[in-house]
DOVEXSE-686275 format. One record per residue: residue in three letters; chain; x negated, z negated, y negated of N, C-alpha, C in turn. Coordinates in nm, 2 decimals. Layout:
BEGIN
{ALA A {X Z Y} {X Z Y} {X Z Y}}
...
//
This chain:
BEGIN
{MET A {2.01 -1.05 -0.65} {1.96 -1.16 -0.53} {2.08 -1.16 -0.48}}
{THR A {2.04 -1.19 -0.31} {2.13 -1.19 -0.24} {2.23 -1.31 -0.17}}
{SER A {2.34 -1.28 -0.18} {2.41 -1.38 -0.19} {2.40 -1.45 -0.04}}
{ILE A {2.46 -1.56 -0.04} {2.42 -1.64 0.10} {2.53 -1.61 0.20}}
{ASP A {2.66 -1.54 0.15} {2.72 -1.46 0.25} {2.71 -1.31 0.25}}
{GLU A {2.63 -1.27 0.23} {2.58 -1.11 0.27} {2.47 -1.08 0.38}}
{PRO A {2.50 -1.03 0.46} {2.39 -0.99 0.51} {2.25 -0.94 0.47}}
{MET A {2.14 -0.97 0.50} {2.01 -0.94 0.43} {1.93 -0.81 0.44}}
{THR A {1.97 -0.71 0.34} {1.94 -0.57 0.37} {1.80 -0.57 0.44}}
{GLU A {1.75 -0.46 0.45} {1.58 -0.46 0.45} {1.51 -0.47 0.34}}
{SER A {1.59 -0.41 0.21} {1.51 -0.43 0.10} {1.52 -0.58 0.06}}
{GLY A {1.58 -0.65 0.11} {1.63 -0.79 0.03} {1.52 -0.88 0.13}}
{ARG A {1.51 -0.84 0.23} {1.38 -0.90 0.32} {1.25 -0.92 0.30}}
{MET A {1.25 -0.76 0.22} {1.10 -0.74 0.13} {1.08 -0.82 0.07}}
{ARG A {1.19 -0.85 -0.06} {1.20 -0.86 -0.17} {1.18 -1.03 -0.17}}
{GLU A {1.19 -1.06 -0.02} {1.17 -1.19 0.01} {1.04 -1.26 0.00}}
{TRP A {1.03 -1.19 0.10} {0.91 -1.17 0.20} {0.78 -1.17 0.04}}
{GLU A {0.81 -1.06 -0.04} {0.71 -1.07 -0.16} {0.73 -1.19 -0.24}}
{ARG A {0.83 -1.26 -0.26} {0.87 -1.39 -0.32} {0.78 -1.50 -0.26}}
{GLU A {0.77 -1.49 -0.16} {0.71 -1.62 -0.04} {0.55 -1.56 -0.06}}
{ARG A {0.51 -1.47 -0.08} {0.35 -1.44 -0.08} {0.31 -1.43 -0.21}}
{LYS A {0.39 -1.47 -0.33} {0.38 -1.44 -0.46} {0.30 -1.32 -0.51}}
{VAL A {0.36 -1.19 -0.47} {0.27 -1.10 -0.52} {0.26 -1.05 -0.65}}
{PRO A {0.13 -0.99 -0.71} {0.14 -0.96 -0.87} {0.29 -0.84 -0.90}}
{LEU A {0.38 -0.97 -0.92} {0.50 -0.85 -0.94} {0.51 -0.82 -1.14}}
{GLY A {0.39 -0.84 -1.18} {0.36 -0.77 -1.33} {0.29 -0.64 -1.34}}
{VAL A {0.28 -0.62 -1.20} {0.21 -0.50 -1.14} {0.30 -0.36 -1.15}}
{ARG A {0.33 -0.29 -1.23} {0.42 -0.18 -1.18} {0.46 -0.13 -1.07}}
{ASN A {0.57 -0.13 -1.01} {0.63 -0.04 -0.87} {0.54 -0.10 -0.75}}
{PHE A {0.52 -0.28 -0.75} {0.41 -0.29 -0.63} {0.53 -0.32 -0.56}}
{ARG A {0.43 -0.31 -0.44} {0.58 -0.36 -0.31} {0.48 -0.34 -0.20}}
{ASP A {0.47 -0.42 -0.06} {0.44 -0.41 0.05} {0.49 -0.27 0.11}}
{ALA A {0.41 -0.18 0.15} {0.50 -0.03 0.21} {0.48 -0.06 0.40}}
{GLY A {0.49 -0.16 0.42} {0.48 -0.20 0.58} {0.66 -0.23 0.62}}
{GLY A {0.62 -0.30 0.73} {0.73 -0.33 0.80} {0.84 -0.26 0.87}}
{MET A {0.73 -0.14 0.93} {0.85 -0.03 1.00} {0.76 0.01 1.07}}
{GLY A {0.82 0.04 1.18} {0.73 0.14 1.27} {0.67 0.04 1.33}}
{THR A {0.51 0.07 1.37} {0.40 -0.04 1.43} {0.31 -0.08 1.32}}
{LEU A {0.37 0.02 1.17} {0.32 -0.08 1.01} {0.34 -0.21 0.99}}
{SER A {0.23 -0.33 1.01} {0.33 -0.46 0.99} {0.34 -0.47 0.86}}
{THR A {0.34 -0.58 0.83} {0.37 -0.59 0.67} {0.25 -0.72 0.62}}
{GLY A {0.21 -0.68 0.53} {0.06 -0.71 0.47} {-0.05 -0.66 0.52}}
{VAL A {-0.02 -0.54 0.53} {-0.12 -0.50 0.55} {-0.16 -0.35 0.45}}
{LEU A {-0.03 -0.29 0.38} {-0.01 -0.19 0.30} {0.00 -0.19 0.21}}
{PHE A {-0.02 -0.17 0.12} {0.06 -0.20 -0.03} {0.07 -0.11 -0.09}}
{ARG A {0.15 -0.06 -0.18} {0.09 0.07 -0.30} {0.19 -0.02 -0.46}}
{SER A {0.12 0.11 -0.57} {0.21 0.03 -0.66} {0.10 0.12 -0.74}}
{ALA A {0.17 0.14 -0.91} {0.11 0.20 -1.02} {-0.01 0.18 -1.05}}
{ALA A {-0.07 0.22 -1.15} {-0.21 0.18 -1.19} {-0.24 0.02 -1.23}}
{LEU A {-0.37 0.00 -1.21} {-0.41 -0.09 -1.22} {-0.50 -0.15 -1.35}}
{HIS A {-0.45 -0.08 -1.43} {-0.53 -0.07 -1.55} {-0.52 -0.20 -1.66}}
{ALA A {-0.41 -0.26 -1.67} {-0.40 -0.34 -1.74} {-0.31 -0.52 -1.70}}
{LEU A {-0.43 -0.55 -1.58} {-0.33 -0.68 -1.52} {-0.38 -0.79 -1.60}}
{ALA A {-0.28 -0.87 -1.58} {-0.29 -1.05 -1.66} {-0.38 -1.09 -1.59}}
{PRO A {-0.43 -1.21 -1.56} {-0.49 -1.30 -1.48} {-0.42 -1.35 -1.37}}
{GLU A {-0.33 -1.41 -1.42} {-0.24 -1.42 -1.29} {-0.19 -1.32 -1.16}}
{ASP A {-0.21 -1.17 -1.24} {-0.18 -1.07 -1.12} {-0.26 -1.07 -1.08}}
{GLU A {-0.43 -1.05 -1.12} {-0.52 -1.06 -1.06} {-0.57 -1.15 -0.92}}
{GLY A {-0.52 -1.28 -0.96} {-0.51 -1.40 -0.88} {-0.41 -1.35 -0.76}}
{ALA A {-0.30 -1.32 -0.79} {-0.18 -1.28 -0.71} {-0.26 -1.17 -0.59}}
{LEU A {-0.35 -1.10 -0.62} {-0.44 -1.01 -0.58} {-0.51 -1.04 -0.51}}
{ARG A {-0.59 -1.11 -0.51} {-0.68 -1.24 -0.44} {-0.59 -1.30 -0.32}}
{ARG A {-0.50 -1.38 -0.32} {-0.44 -1.43 -0.26} {-0.34 -1.34 -0.16}}
{LEU A {-0.33 -1.26 -0.18} {-0.29 -1.15 -0.09} {-0.44 -1.13 0.02}}
{GLY A {-0.52 -1.13 0.01} {-0.64 -1.13 0.10} {-0.69 -0.97 0.08}}
{LEU A {-0.67 -0.91 -0.05} {-0.67 -0.76 -0.07} {-0.86 -0.72 -0.04}}
{ARG A {-0.86 -0.64 0.05} {-0.98 -0.55 0.08} {-1.02 -0.40 0.05}}
{THR A {-0.92 -0.35 0.04} {-0.95 -0.23 0.00} {-0.83 -0.15 -0.12}}
{ILE A {-0.88 -0.09 -0.22} {-0.80 -0.02 -0.32} {-0.84 0.10 -0.34}}
{VAL A {-0.74 0.22 -0.29} {-0.76 0.38 -0.26} {-0.65 0.39 -0.41}}
{ASP A {-0.75 0.45 -0.52} {-0.69 0.52 -0.67} {-0.68 0.65 -0.63}}
{LEU A {-0.56 0.70 -0.62} {-0.51 0.88 -0.60} {-0.53 0.92 -0.72}}
{ARG A {-0.57 0.87 -0.81} {-0.56 0.92 -1.00} {-0.71 1.05 -1.01}}
{SER A {-0.63 1.16 -1.08} {-0.70 1.21 -1.13} {-0.86 1.16 -1.19}}
{ASN A {-0.99 1.25 -1.21} {-1.07 1.21 -1.31} {-1.08 1.13 -1.43}}
{PRO A {-1.01 1.25 -1.49} {-0.96 1.21 -1.65} {-0.86 1.06 -1.62}}
{GLU A {-0.77 1.03 -1.57} {-0.71 0.92 -1.58} {-0.77 0.82 -1.55}}
{VAL A {-0.88 0.81 -1.42} {-0.97 0.70 -1.41} {-1.04 0.69 -1.53}}
{ALA A {-1.13 0.79 -1.56} {-1.21 0.71 -1.68} {-1.13 0.72 -1.83}}
{GLU A {-1.03 0.69 -1.84} {-0.93 0.67 -1.98} {-0.85 0.52 -1.93}}
{ARG A {-0.88 0.49 -1.80} {-0.77 0.42 -1.78} {-0.84 0.32 -1.64}}
{PRO A {-0.96 0.33 -1.63} {-1.02 0.22 -1.51} {-0.92 0.10 -1.46}}
{ASP A {-0.91 0.10 -1.33} {-0.85 0.00 -1.26} {-0.91 -0.15 -1.30}}
{ALA A {-0.88 -0.24 -1.42} {-0.90 -0.37 -1.45} {-0.87 -0.48 -1.34}}
{VAL A {-0.97 -0.50 -1.23} {-0.94 -0.57 -1.12} {-1.10 -0.64 -1.10}}
{GLU A {-1.06 -0.77 -1.11} {-1.15 -0.89 -1.09} {-1.20 -0.87 -0.89}}
{VAL A {-1.07 -0.84 -0.88} {-1.10 -0.83 -0.71} {-1.21 -0.74 -0.68}}
{VAL A {-1.22 -0.63 -0.77} {-1.31 -0.56 -0.77} {-1.45 -0.57 -0.77}}
{ARG A {-1.42 -0.60 -0.94} {-1.59 -0.67 -0.98} {-1.66 -0.76 -0.91}}
{GLY A {-1.56 -0.82 -0.80} {-1.64 -0.97 -0.78} {-1.66 -0.94 -0.62}}
{GLY A {-1.66 -0.86 -0.59} {-1.66 -0.79 -0.46} {-1.61 -0.85 -0.35}}
{TYR A {-1.45 -0.89 -0.40} {-1.34 -0.93 -0.32} {-1.32 -0.82 -0.25}}
{ALA A {-1.29 -0.69 -0.33} {-1.26 -0.58 -0.22} {-1.32 -0.45 -0.29}}
{ARG A {-1.32 -0.33 -0.19} {-1.39 -0.22 -0.24} {-1.28 -0.11 -0.30}}
{TYR A {-1.30 -0.06 -0.38} {-1.26 0.05 -0.46} {-1.28 0.19 -0.42}}
{LEU A {-1.21 0.27 -0.38} {-1.20 0.37 -0.34} {-1.13 0.50 -0.37}}
{HIS A {-1.23 0.60 -0.48} {-1.16 0.70 -0.54} {-1.11 0.80 -0.50}}
{VAL A {-1.02 0.84 -0.46} {-0.98 0.93 -0.34} {-0.86 1.02 -0.40}}
{PRO A {-0.90 1.11 -0.51} {-0.81 1.19 -0.61} {-0.76 1.33 -0.52}}
{VAL A {-0.58 1.29 -0.54} {-0.53 1.39 -0.48} {-0.53 1.52 -0.56}}
{PHE A {-0.55 1.51 -0.67} {-0.58 1.64 -0.80} {-0.71 1.53 -0.86}}
{GLU A {-0.81 1.68 -0.86} {-0.95 1.61 -0.90} {-0.93 1.61 -1.09}}
{GLU A {-0.89 1.71 -1.12} {-0.81 1.72 -1.25} {-0.70 1.67 -1.29}}
{ARG A {-0.63 1.66 -1.42} {-0.52 1.64 -1.47} {-0.46 1.76 -1.49}}
{ARG A {-0.42 1.84 -1.40} {-0.31 1.98 -1.36} {-0.27 1.96 -1.25}}
{TRP A {-0.12 1.98 -1.31} {-0.06 2.02 -1.17} {0.11 2.06 -1.24}}
{PRO A {0.20 2.11 -1.14} {0.27 2.18 -1.15} {0.38 2.08 -1.27}}
{ALA A {0.46 2.09 -1.31} {0.57 2.02 -1.41} {0.70 2.05 -1.35}}
{ASP A {0.72 2.11 -1.28} {0.84 2.10 -1.19} {0.83 2.07 -1.04}}
{GLN A {0.89 1.95 -1.01} {0.87 1.84 -0.90} {0.88 1.94 -0.75}}
{ARG A {0.97 2.05 -0.77} {1.00 2.11 -0.64} {0.90 2.21 -0.63}}
{GLU A {0.76 2.20 -0.69} {0.67 2.28 -0.70} {0.55 2.18 -0.66}}
{LEU A {0.55 2.07 -0.72} {0.49 1.96 -0.70} {0.48 1.90 -0.62}}
{TYR A {0.51 1.91 -0.49} {0.53 1.77 -0.37} {0.43 1.90 -0.25}}
{PRO A {0.51 1.98 -0.27} {0.43 2.11 -0.16} {0.30 2.09 -0.17}}
{LEU A {0.28 2.10 -0.32} {0.13 2.13 -0.33} {0.07 1.97 -0.32}}
{MET A {0.05 1.86 -0.33} {0.05 1.74 -0.35} {0.03 1.72 -0.17}}
{ALA A {0.18 1.79 -0.09} {0.12 1.72 0.04} {-0.01 1.81 0.12}}
{GLU A {-0.03 1.96 0.02} {-0.15 2.04 0.07} {-0.30 1.98 0.01}}
{ARG A {-0.27 1.91 -0.09} {-0.39 1.83 -0.15} {-0.46 1.65 -0.07}}
{ALA A {-0.32 1.62 -0.02} {-0.35 1.50 0.00} {-0.39 1.46 0.10}}
{GLY A {-0.42 1.52 0.25} {-0.45 1.49 0.32} {-0.59 1.40 0.31}}
{LYS A {-0.72 1.40 0.24} {-0.83 1.28 0.26} {-0.76 1.23 0.23}}
{ALA A {-0.66 1.20 0.13} {-0.67 1.03 0.13} {-0.59 0.95 0.20}}
{ALA A {-0.51 1.02 0.23} {-0.44 0.97 0.39} {-0.51 0.98 0.49}}
{VAL A {-0.63 1.03 0.51} {-0.72 1.00 0.57} {-0.78 0.87 0.57}}
{ALA A {-0.83 0.85 0.42} {-0.91 0.74 0.40} {-0.82 0.63 0.43}}
{VAL A {-0.70 0.58 0.37} {-0.60 0.51 0.41} {-0.62 0.47 0.55}}
{VAL A {-0.62 0.55 0.62} {-0.56 0.52 0.78} {-0.72 0.46 0.82}}
{ARG A {-0.81 0.54 0.81} {-0.91 0.47 0.85} {-0.99 0.33 0.74}}
{GLN A {-0.94 0.32 0.69} {-0.93 0.16 0.58} {-0.86 0.05 0.70}}
{LEU A {-0.72 0.12 0.71} {-0.61 0.02 0.78} {-0.71 -0.02 0.97}}
{LEU A {-0.76 0.08 1.01} {-0.85 0.08 1.12} {-0.94 -0.01 1.16}}
{ALA A {-1.05 -0.01 1.02} {-1.15 -0.14 1.00} {-1.13 -0.22 1.02}}
{GLY A {-1.21 -0.27 1.05} {-1.20 -0.44 1.10} {-1.17 -0.50 0.98}}
{ASP A {-1.28 -0.47 0.84} {-1.22 -0.56 0.71} {-1.22 -0.44 0.64}}
{GLY A {-1.08 -0.35 0.67} {-1.08 -0.30 0.55} {-0.93 -0.27 0.50}}
{ALA A {-0.83 -0.38 0.57} {-0.69 -0.39 0.55} {-0.72 -0.52 0.49}}
{PRO A {-0.61 -0.59 0.40} {-0.53 -0.51 0.34} {-0.55 -0.44 0.24}}
{VAL A {-0.44 -0.31 0.27} {-0.52 -0.21 0.14} {-0.40 -0.13 0.03}}
{LEU A {-0.45 -0.15 -0.04} {-0.34 -0.13 -0.18} {-0.35 0.03 -0.26}}
{VAL A {-0.28 0.11 -0.22} {-0.28 0.24 -0.24} {-0.24 0.27 -0.37}}
{HIS A {-0.23 0.34 -0.50} {-0.19 0.34 -0.63} {-0.24 0.48 -0.67}}
{CYS A {-0.17 0.50 -0.77} {-0.17 0.65 -0.86} {-0.16 0.58 -1.00}}
{ALA A {-0.07 0.67 -1.10} {-0.06 0.61 -1.21} {0.10 0.54 -1.21}}
{SER A {0.21 0.58 -1.16} {0.32 0.54 -1.14} {0.38 0.48 -1.03}}
{GLY A {0.25 0.53 -0.91} {0.30 0.48 -0.80} {0.44 0.53 -0.72}}
{LYS A {0.51 0.63 -0.78} {0.62 0.72 -0.70} {0.53 0.83 -0.66}}
{ASP A {0.48 0.94 -0.70} {0.49 1.11 -0.64} {0.34 1.08 -0.56}}
{ARG A {0.25 1.05 -0.62} {0.10 1.07 -0.54} {0.09 0.98 -0.45}}
{THR A {0.11 0.90 -0.43} {0.11 0.76 -0.37} {0.27 0.76 -0.26}}
{GLY A {0.37 0.79 -0.32} {0.48 0.84 -0.25} {0.44 0.93 -0.11}}
{VAL A {0.40 1.05 -0.14} {0.35 1.11 -0.02} {0.23 1.06 0.04}}
{VAL A {0.16 1.01 0.00} {0.02 0.93 0.08} {0.09 0.85 0.20}}
{VAL A {0.15 0.77 0.10} {0.20 0.65 0.21} {0.32 0.72 0.29}}
{ALA A {0.42 0.78 0.28} {0.49 0.85 0.38} {0.41 0.91 0.49}}
{VAL A {0.30 0.95 0.47} {0.23 1.04 0.58} {0.16 0.91 0.63}}
{VAL A {0.08 0.80 0.59} {0.08 0.71 0.68} {0.21 0.61 0.79}}
{GLN A {0.28 0.63 0.73} {0.45 0.53 0.76} {0.45 0.64 0.86}}
{THR A {0.49 0.79 0.84} {0.50 0.87 0.98} {0.42 0.88 1.10}}
{LEU A {0.27 0.86 1.08} {0.20 0.83 1.17} {0.25 0.74 1.26}}
{MET A {0.27 0.62 1.18} {0.31 0.49 1.24} {0.42 0.48 1.36}}
{GLY A {0.52 0.56 1.30} {0.65 0.53 1.43} {0.75 0.50 1.32}}
{ALA A {0.73 0.51 1.13} {0.88 0.49 1.06} {0.96 0.59 1.12}}
{SER A {1.06 0.53 1.08} {1.19 0.62 1.07} {1.15 0.72 0.94}}
{GLU A {1.24 0.84 0.96} {1.30 0.93 0.83} {1.41 0.86 0.74}}
{GLY A {1.47 0.79 0.76} {1.56 0.67 0.68} {1.49 0.57 0.63}}
{GLU A {1.40 0.49 0.69} {1.30 0.35 0.70} {1.20 0.41 0.53}}
{ILE A {1.15 0.54 0.58} {1.02 0.62 0.50} {1.09 0.66 0.34}}
{LEU A {1.22 0.69 0.38} {1.30 0.78 0.26} {1.33 0.68 0.17}}
{GLN A {1.40 0.54 0.22} {1.44 0.39 0.15} {1.31 0.32 0.05}}
{ASP A {1.23 0.36 0.14} {1.08 0.28 0.05} {1.05 0.42 -0.07}}
{PHE A {1.06 0.52 -0.04} {1.03 0.61 -0.11} {1.10 0.59 -0.23}}
{LEU A {1.25 0.61 -0.26} {1.37 0.59 -0.33} {1.29 0.46 -0.40}}
{ARG A {1.27 0.34 -0.32} {1.29 0.28 -0.43} {1.20 0.26 -0.59}}
{SER A {1.11 0.35 -0.56} {1.04 0.38 -0.70} {1.12 0.40 -0.82}}
{ASN A {1.24 0.43 -0.78} {1.36 0.44 -0.94} {1.41 0.35 -0.97}}
{ALA A {1.42 0.25 -0.88} {1.48 0.09 -0.89} {1.34 0.07 -0.98}}
{GLU A {1.24 0.08 -0.92} {1.15 -0.05 -0.96} {1.10 0.01 -1.13}}
{LEU A {1.09 0.14 -1.15} {1.05 0.19 -1.30} {1.15 0.20 -1.37}}
{GLY A {1.26 0.17 -1.31} {1.38 0.18 -1.40} {1.42 0.33 -1.46}}
{LEU A {1.41 0.44 -1.38} {1.47 0.60 -1.37} {1.56 0.61 -1.31}}
{VAL A {1.62 0.72 -1.41} {1.75 0.75 -1.39} {1.79 0.86 -1.33}}
{ALA A {1.82 0.87 -1.22} {1.84 1.04 -1.17} {1.92 1.13 -1.27}}
{GLY A {1.86 1.23 -1.24} {1.97 1.32 -1.34} {1.82 1.43 -1.35}}
{PRO A {1.88 1.55 -1.40} {1.80 1.65 -1.48} {1.79 1.63 -1.63}}
{PRO A {1.65 1.65 -1.70} {1.62 1.60 -1.82} {1.69 1.69 -1.90}}
{ALA A {1.71 1.70 -2.05} {1.78 1.75 -2.13} {1.73 1.91 -2.14}}
{ALA A {1.83 1.98 -2.21} {1.77 2.14 -2.23} {1.65 2.09 -2.32}}
{GLY A {1.51 2.15 -2.29} {1.42 2.21 -2.40} {1.35 2.05 -2.40}}
{ALA A {1.39 1.93 -2.33} {1.29 1.81 -2.34} {1.18 1.80 -2.27}}
{THR A {1.06 1.81 -2.27} {0.97 1.76 -2.27} {0.95 1.64 -2.16}}
{VAL A {0.92 1.59 -2.10} {0.97 1.50 -1.97} {0.83 1.48 -1.92}}
{ALA A {0.73 1.36 -1.93} {0.66 1.31 -1.84} {0.65 1.29 -1.67}}
{HIS A {0.57 1.33 -1.62} {0.59 1.31 -1.48} {0.62 1.14 -1.44}}
{GLY A {0.54 1.07 -1.52} {0.59 0.95 -1.47} {0.71 0.86 -1.53}}
{SER A {0.82 0.96 -1.62} {0.93 0.93 -1.64} {1.05 1.02 -1.56}}
{LEU A {1.01 1.09 -1.48} {1.06 1.15 -1.40} {1.14 1.09 -1.28}}
{PRO A {1.26 1.03 -1.23} {1.31 1.01 -1.10} {1.26 1.07 -0.99}}
{VAL A {1.22 1.01 -0.87} {1.20 1.07 -0.74} {1.37 1.10 -0.67}}
{ALA A {1.34 1.18 -0.60} {1.45 1.27 -0.52} {1.47 1.26 -0.36}}
{ALA A {1.52 1.26 -0.24} {1.49 1.24 -0.12} {1.41 1.43 -0.11}}
{ALA A {1.49 1.51 -0.22} {1.45 1.67 -0.15} {1.29 1.66 -0.24}}
{HIS A {1.25 1.59 -0.33} {1.11 1.59 -0.28} {1.03 1.56 -0.17}}
{LEU A {1.03 1.47 -0.11} {0.96 1.40 -0.01} {0.97 1.51 0.10}}
{GLU A {1.16 1.56 0.13} {1.14 1.66 0.19} {1.04 1.79 0.24}}
{ARG A {1.07 1.82 0.10} {0.95 1.93 0.06} {0.79 1.92 0.11}}
{ALA A {0.79 1.79 0.05} {0.62 1.78 0.09} {0.57 1.77 0.26}}
{MET A {0.73 1.70 0.29} {0.68 1.70 0.48} {0.73 1.81 0.52}}
{LEU A {0.78 1.87 0.46} {0.82 2.04 0.50} {0.70 2.12 0.52}}
{TRP A {0.61 2.08 0.41} {0.45 2.16 0.39} {0.41 2.10 0.50}}
{ILE A {0.36 2.01 0.54} {0.30 2.00 0.65} {0.33 2.01 0.77}}
{ARG A {0.40 1.99 0.81} {0.49 2.06 0.94} {0.48 2.19 0.98}}
{SER A {0.55 2.31 0.82} {0.53 2.41 0.87} {0.39 2.44 0.87}}
{HIS A {0.30 2.41 0.83} {0.15 2.48 0.82} {0.05 2.39 0.92}}
{HIS A {0.08 2.26 0.98} {0.03 2.17 1.09} {0.11 2.16 1.18}}
{GLY A {0.22 2.14 1.21} {0.32 2.09 1.32} {0.36 1.97 1.27}}
{SER A {0.22 1.87 1.25} {0.30 1.72 1.29} {0.25 1.65 1.20}}
{VAL A {0.25 1.55 1.15} {0.13 1.47 1.07} {0.00 1.46 1.14}}
{HIS A {0.05 1.37 1.25} {-0.08 1.43 1.35} {-0.19 1.53 1.34}}
{ARG A {-0.16 1.62 1.37} {-0.25 1.75 1.36} {-0.29 1.80 1.18}}
{TYR A {-0.19 1.72 1.10} {-0.20 1.72 0.98} {-0.37 1.67 0.93}}
{LEU A {-0.34 1.55 1.00} {-0.45 1.41 0.94} {-0.56 1.50 1.00}}
{VAL A {-0.56 1.54 1.16} {-0.68 1.60 1.22} {-0.73 1.67 1.15}}
{ALA A {-0.68 1.76 1.10} {-0.76 1.90 1.00} {-0.80 1.88 0.89}}
{HIS A {-0.80 1.71 0.82} {-0.84 1.68 0.76} {-0.93 1.56 0.77}}
{GLY A {-0.98 1.60 0.88} {-1.13 1.46 0.95} {-1.07 1.35 1.07}}
{LEU A {-0.93 1.33 1.05} {-0.93 1.20 1.17} {-0.96 1.28 1.27}}
{ASP A {-1.05 1.17 1.38} {-1.08 1.23 1.52} {-1.01 1.14 1.60}}
{ALA A {-1.05 1.23 1.70} {-0.87 1.20 1.82} {-0.92 1.03 1.83}}
{SER A {-1.01 0.93 1.86} {-1.05 0.86 1.91} {-0.97 0.74 1.79}}
{GLU A {-0.99 0.77 1.63} {-0.88 0.72 1.57} {-0.76 0.74 1.58}}
{LEU A {-0.71 0.83 1.62} {-0.57 0.87 1.61} {-0.52 0.80 1.73}}
{SER A {-0.57 0.82 1.84} {-0.56 0.75 1.95} {-0.54 0.57 1.95}}
{ALA A {-0.63 0.54 1.84} {-0.62 0.38 1.85} {-0.53 0.35 1.76}}
{VAL A {-0.46 0.46 1.64} {-0.39 0.37 1.52} {-0.29 0.33 1.57}}
{ARG A {-0.22 0.37 1.69} {-0.06 0.30 1.68} {-0.09 0.18 1.73}}
{GLY A {-0.20 0.14 1.84} {-0.20 0.02 1.88} {-0.27 -0.09 1.81}}
{THR A {-0.31 -0.07 1.69} {-0.41 -0.13 1.59} {-0.34 -0.21 1.52}}
{LEU A {-0.22 -0.20 1.44} {-0.15 -0.22 1.34} {-0.04 -0.30 1.37}}
//
């Protein structure tokens, strides 16, 4: 809790906003991904999977006015743990499944994983941008399984497009460690560790963004290469 004698940090302001809006704090790794660059608060959210929501959490999603859920998980993950969201079943929000990986096969080493995610995440990032631009598309919630790796890359791309600073983007990206209770540091020798329990690091996101810039020159060109057209690109900054 922020002391009244301490200046409110950006993280503190966001948490205060979350309390005021009564967001579904029972959803793992849930937070507002806006409030930076020209991306307003209340239009883009991120979280872990929504397969085990409590009734009060579903109510909180409805109160947020959620319009679109973008699920980045693989086909097997969705089949095993589909989103249990009444806002979708009740028609309050549209559900878009745009997997970064269609099958549950990806590198175990995060140094290899992040560039590969950058290569595969363009379609999902374009889908998010289009929903943000659509008159009835936002607010948008983006999630994967833990809400840190696939979601982290897709959200960082959108934040970059909207003019957020690298520091702001990295702060939001790294916040997943605290939200999920992950401890930085390498796993014990010989240990088998699931991706969901591996902390994120600044170097991971840097490798993903480096892949995008080295192969496309910029985030703008990366998104155009994955289907965003010129009119959408010119509209995006002045809309949100």
